[in-house]
N, C-alpha and C positions, 0 to 999 in steps of 0.2 A: 905915574910915579915909578921911575926906574930906580932900582937899587943895585949898586955895584959893590959886591964884597969878594969877588973873585975875578977871574979873567973874563967872564961873560956876565952881562947884565941880564937879569930876569925882566921880561917885558910884562910888567903888571898893568892890568886894565881895571877901570872902574866898573860899577854895576851896569850902567847904561851901555857901555861899549860891549861888555860881556853878554848882555841881553841881545844885542844886535848879532854878535857872533853865534850865540846859541841858535838863533833862527836859521842860520846857514850851515851850522856844523853837522858833520856826519859822524864824528868820533870825539867823544868827550871823556876825559879822565877826571874822576872825583876822588880826592885824597884827603886824609886827615886822621885824627885820633878816633878810636872807638868811642861811641856815645855822643859824638858831635853832630850827628844828623846826616852823614854822607848817604846812607842807604835811602832814607826818606826823600832827600833832595833828588837823588839819582832816579828813583822810581817815578817821581812826579815829572821830571824832565823827560824820561823815557816815554811815559804815557802821552805827554803833550806833543812830542815830536815824532812819535812812532819809531823810536829807537829800540834796538834790542838791549835789554838790561843784563849786564854781566856783573855778578858779585864774585870778587876774589874768594871770599869765604866759602860761598856755596858751590861755585863752579870750578874752582881751581885748588884751593888750599886743603879743605877738610874732607875726610871720609867719615862714614858713620862711626860713632863712639869717640869723637874728637881725636881721630888718628890723622896725622898730617900725611898728605899724599907725598910720594917720593919726589925730590927736587927736579929730576929730569922730566918726570911726567908733568909736574906743574909748568915747567918751561914749555913743553910741547903744547899743552893746552892753551897757555897764554898766546903763543905764536899763532895757533889755529884760530883762536877767538879774535885777535886783533887784525887778522887778515880779512875779516868780514868788512863789508862796505859801511855799515851804519851801526853804531853801538854807543852806549854809555857804560863805562866801567867804574865800579865802586871798589876802591881798595888801594892802600898806599904801597906797601912792598917795594921799597926803594931799590932793591937788588935787581928789579926788572924795569927800572926807569929807562934804561938804555934802549929798550925795544918799544915800550908803551908810550912814553912821552913824545918821541918824534912822530909816532903814528897818529897822535891826537891833534884835533883842530883847536881845542881849548882845554886848559887844565883849570879845575876849580879846587882850591884848597880850602876846605872847611876847617878853619883854625880857631875853634871855640876855646874860651877860657877853661882851665882845668876843672873847676867846680861844676861847670855846665856839662862837661863830658862825664864826670862822676855821676851827676844827677841822671844823665842820659842812660848810663849802663844800669843804674839802680832801677829806674822806672821801666826800662826795657825788661829787666829781670822780673819785676813785679807783674808786668803785663803778660809775659810769656812763660812764667814759672811752670816747669814740668812739660813744656811744649817747645817746639822748634819754630823760630820765626822764619818767615818766607825767604829772607836773604841769607839764611844759613843752610848748610848742607843737611840733608835728611839724617836723622839719627844723632844729631848734635843738639840736645835740649839746652835751653838757656841756663847759664850758670855764672856764678861769680865766685872766684876764689882769691886768695891773697895775691897770687902771682898776677892775675888779670887786673886786680885793683891797682897793684904797684905799676903795672904796664901803663895803665891810663894815667895814674898820678904823675909818673915821670916822663910821659910821652913827649911833651914839648921840649924838655931839657935833653932827652936822649935822642929822639927821632927828628925833632925840628931842624937841627943842623944838617942831618942827613938829607932831609927833604930839600932844604935850600941848596946844598951842594949838588944834589941830583938835578934839580931844576936849572941851576947855573950851567951844569955840564951838558944837559940834553935838551933843554927847551928851545934853544935858539931863539927864533922870532915868534914862537908860539905864545899867544896871549895867556896870562895866568891871572885868575881872579882869586883874591883872598877874601873869604867871608868870616868875619870875627864876631858876629852876633846873630841871634835868631831874627832880629829885625832886618838885617841885610839879606838873609835868606828869603824872607817874605817879600822884600822889595824886588829881588831878582825874579822870584816866581810870579809876582804880580805883573811885572813888566813883560813877561813872555806868556801871560795868560794861563799859568799852571798853578795858580795860588790855592785852589781848593783841594 
């Protein structure tokens, strides 16, 4: 199902084709809204295929105490990490699509409904309250504040068009899988033997 809304069509693939690509892929980019399940999906795929797991939040963006790393340092780290041979990277950050998307063999967009993402951040907070989850930088305990809630609530309206524009501009013939339900995620994981 190719969709053309700009000068370049995004090469969307279905779950079965994406599963075939996953079996051969060395570099996978997983994007989407917070709370949608990117990290869980990425870690299961990483374990199944022996890929290095890179979390934008943990490895690039945040320093202890919820301090953002300087932009130049973020870019240096991203360039260093994507130069590796085999990885799966979890994180959207459309400002670096120009270097991350072309280096990827497959892009998976976890595009869950807003209420599911809200449920995801709330349940994650309840599970990790007072602690730091594994895909977050050390010294950044789980939290929810109004700004983060608003970020998730408005993500599709604000960032969805940026993701589409970035994929249209940088994906070329890279396959892009869009997952819109937990069932689709389970189906993909089952197809590649990473379901548990």
